[in-house]
N, C-alpha and C positions, 0 to 999 in steps of 0.2 A: 538378364533372364535368370530367375532362381531355379537351379537344378539340384538343389540340396534336398536329400530325402527327408531331412528333419526340419525343414523350414517351408513356408508358403508365402506367396504374395497375396495381397487382398484381392478378392474377386471384384469384377465390375459392379459398381453401385454399392458394394459393401460399406465403404467408408461413409458414404452419404446416409445410409441406413443407420450406421452406428452413431453418426452425429445427431440424427433426428431423435434418437432414443437415449442420448448421453445422460440427460438428467436422471432418468430412471435407473441407470446403472449404479447411482449413488445411494439409492433407497433400499430399505430392507423389505424384501417381498413377503416377509412373514408378518409385517405390521398390518393394521386394519384401516389406515387412513386411505383417502382416495388416490393419492400419488403412488403409494406403495402397492395398491391394487393393480395399477398399470405395470409395475415391476413384476408382480406375480403373474400377470397375463403373459409377459415376455418369457418368464420361466416355464410356464405351462406350454406355451406354443413351441418353444425351442425343444422341450423334452418330447413333444409329439413328433417333431420333425426327425429326431433321432430314432424314435420308435418306428416311424414309417419307413425310414431308411433301412432299418434292420428287419422289419416285419414282425415286431413284437408289441406288447402292450406298453403304455406309458409308464406303468408302475414298475416295469422291469429295467428301467434306465436309471443309472446312478451317475451323477456328474462328479468328476474328480479333477485334480489339478494337472495330471499328466498320465501317460501310459505307465510310467514307472510306479506312480501311486496305485493305478488300477491293478497292475500285476501284483503288487505287494498286498493290496486289500483282498484280492482273489485268493492268493496262496495262504497268507497268514489268517485271513478271515475264516477260511475252511478249517485250517488246522487248529486255531484257537477254539473253534466251535467243537471240534472233536475232543479236545482236552476237557471241555465242560462236561462232556458225556463220558469222561474217564476212558476214552478210547485212543490208543495210539496205533499207528500203522505205517505203511510205506507211501512214499511219494515217488512217482515215475515221471521222468522227463528225458530229454536227450542231452548228449554231451556238448551240443552246439546251440546254445540259447543266449539271448540277451541277458546281461547280468541283473536286470530287474526281475528275472525269473530265478537265475542261479543263486544270487546272493540271499534273498529271503528264504529259499529252501535250505541253504547251508546254515543260516541263523537258526531256523527252527530245528534243524538236525542237532546243532551244537547245544542249544539251550534246553531242548525238551526230549531229545533222543529219538526223533522220528527217523525211520530208515529212508534211504534215498537210493534209487536205482537209476543209472544213466544208460540210455540206449545209445550204442555207438552209431554214429552217422558217417557217411562217406564224404568225399571232397566237395560235394554240392550241398551238404546238409541233409541228405535224404537217408532213409533206412527202409528195410523190408518190413511191410506191415505185419508179416507173420512172425517177426521177432517179438511182437507184443505178447505172444503166447508164452514166452520165456520169462516175462517180467511182471505181467499183470496177474494177480491172484486174489484170494479172499481177503488178504491183509492190506490190499492197496486202497488208500483213502482218496488220493488225488493224482490225476494225470494232467500235466501242464505242458504246453508246447506253443511255439510260434508258428503261425500259418506260413510265414515266409522266412527263409533263412536270411538274416539281415546282411550278411556279407556276400552271399552269392546270388541273391534275387531269385532264388528257386522256390516255387510254391510246393509245399508238402501236400500230399493227398489227404487233407484233414478230414474229409468226409469218410474215406475208408478207414482212416486211423481211429477216429472217434467211434465209428460203428464197430470196429474190431474190439476196442476196449470194452464197450458196453456189452458186446456179445460174450465176452469172457466173464466180466463182473459188472452187472447193470447198476450196482450201487456206487461205482467209482464216480467221483465228481470230475468232470472233464472241463478244463479251462483252456481256452485258445486265445492267444494274442493275435489280433487280426491286422496288425501293422503290415503294410505293404500291399494291401488289397483295396482298390478303389471301390469295389462292389463285392464285399465278402460273401453275401448270400448267393452269389452265382456259383460258389464253390462248396457251400454247405448250408443247409437250412438252419436258421438261427435256433429253432426249437430243438435241434439235435445236440446242441451245446448247453452245458449247465451255466458256464460263466464265460464272458468274452470281453476282451479289452479292445476299445476303440481309441486310436491315437489322433487327437485333434489336429496337430500341425501336419500330419501326413494327409489328412482329409480336408486340407485347405483352410483350416482355422488357425488363429494366432497361438502363440505360445501360452501355456498356462491353463489349458483346458483339454480334457479328454473325458471319456465316459467308460462305464462298466455295465455290461448287460448281465443281470442276475436273474436266472430263470425262476419263475414263480415256484415256491416250495424249497428252493435252495437257501440254506441258512448260513450267514456269514457273521462272525463276531467283529464288531467295528474296531478300527484302529484308532479313530478319533472319536472321543465321547464327550457328551455334555450338551446334547441337543437332539431334536427329533427330525432334523432335515434329512432328506434323501432316505426316507423310510427308516430313519434311526441308524442306518449303516455308515453314514458319514456326517457327523455333527458339524454345525457351523454354517453360516451363510456362504453360499457359493459365489463364484466369480461370474457375476451376471453379464458383464461385458463379454467374457469368453463363452459363456453358455449361449448368449444371443448369437455370437459369431459362428459357433459350431452348428447351431440349428440352421443358420442361414446357408452355411457351406453345404450341409447335407441336403437341404432342400434344392440347392443348385445342382448337386450331383444327381439327385433323384429326378428332377424335372428335365435335365439335359442328358440323360443316360445314353440314349442312342448315339447322339452326336459326339459325346465324350468318348465312348468305346470305339467308335469308328476312328476318331482322331488319334487315339492312343495306338490302335492297330496300325494305322498308317505311319505313325512315328516309329513304332517298333520295326516295321518292315524297312523303313529308310535307314535307320541307324544300323540295323543288322547288315544291310548291304554295304554301307559306307565305312563303318568302323571295323578294323581288322585286328584289333588287339585280342589276346587270348581270353575268351569268355569263361567266366567261372560258373555261370548259370547252366541249368539243364535246358537246352533249346526247346524241348517239348513241354516244359513246365515253368517257363519264365514268367514272372509276375509282370502284368501289363504296365508298361511305362517305366520299368526298372531295368537297369543294366549294371552288371558288375564285371570288371576286367582285372586280370592279374597283370601287374606292371613290375618291371625290374629297376624301378627308381622310386624316389619318395613321392607319394601322392600330393604332398603339399606343393611340390614344384609344379605339377600339372595344374593344380587348383590356382596357384598364383599366376601362372601364365594365362590361363583361360580367363581369369578375372579381369585382366587388362583389356580384354575384348568383350566384356559385359556378360560373361557366363559365370554365374556364382554357384560353385559346387561346395560340398562339404568333404570331409575326409572320414568316411565310415561313420559308425555311430559315435556321437560325441561322448557317450557314457563309456565307450570301450576303446578310447584312443590308445591307452597303454597296453591293451591286449591284442591289437591288430597284428603286430609283428609276430606274437606267439601263435595266433590263429593261422597266419599265412604259412608259418614254418611247419606247423603240425598238420594242417589240413590241405593246403593247396600248393605244396611243393616249394619250388625255388623262387617264387615271386617275392619281391621285397615289400610290396604294398598292394592296396586295392584301390582302383578307381571306380567310384560308385556314382551313377547318374540316375536321377529321377526326373521323368518328363511330366510337366504339369499338363492337365487336360487342355485341349484346344490350342496347343502351341503350333504356330505356323511352321510348315515344313521347311520354308526358306531359312528360318533361324537354325533348324536342326542340321541342314546341309552345311551351313557356316560352321556350327559346332563340330561336326564330323571332320571338316577340313582342318580346323585348328588342331584337333586331337591328332590327326594324321601327321601334321607338321611337327608337333611336339614329339610324338613317338618315334619319328625318324631322326630326331636329334637336331632339328633346325630351330632357329630362334624366330619367334613371332615378331 
């Protein structure tokens, strides 16, 4: 069972659907021949599935290669566009974000002199919404934040946060990375956000595909130039295999929402009852299907032992492996590492009981 927050297993029937369309993944959807027209149909249909999942128009969906690219395009696209208008200003974010947010911000600060303000977060990655009054002002160009703290599985109150930012300065562009939310619009209407990142692998798609929601009227300077694809915001032919798969997975999530939400709530209740490690998440704001625990040993040991019994976990964000020890020391006290679990939709409870038992044995120092 894949319990890695940055990987997914193929959905039922997805592989068969991929095989049936395999020929069209090799063709250029921008060409005018009959076969390529079929490829274009796949592209259009998949974009519509993403739009329906988010509740936006098809034209507001941009396909990318990863959430890392999406975050870079959102941040740099806004700031490069401001430079074209000879306007510099400030960027506001928190001190606890994925490096695909922090690194492009630091690059733009170093190269072009943008100001950056970091909001201090607590041990769960949260902060008081009223703190925004001290950092948002008339010079603020961009506010960017992750909806879920990737190390603690705590959902930030993004609706209140974005509304507060807009109430102080309605001209601020608000970007939200929606990683960690199976159903992001349950937490904030997509129309209240200017730009939003969707992570393909978290949403049951394969590696190499993600998307960016760009609200109508928001202007981004492209990072990749040389074509008119994706409204001219991202040149070059897209990964049609990945695009098809993302559209398929989001249609699955949309069509089966009630059953999926129920199964994830049952899974959450079971693991909350059976796993007694120190929780890093806010129990009142835990992301559905995500668990984060502080451990006083190396997470790789946990992962290795669980893998022997068919449970495949990761060790925090793959992009941040070198930073986890620093994060745990600064933010969450005496723990040596983080054990992070993502429950896929519709996972049988019997599997999760077995997982909880194996974790209990490891945490008590026994050998499996």
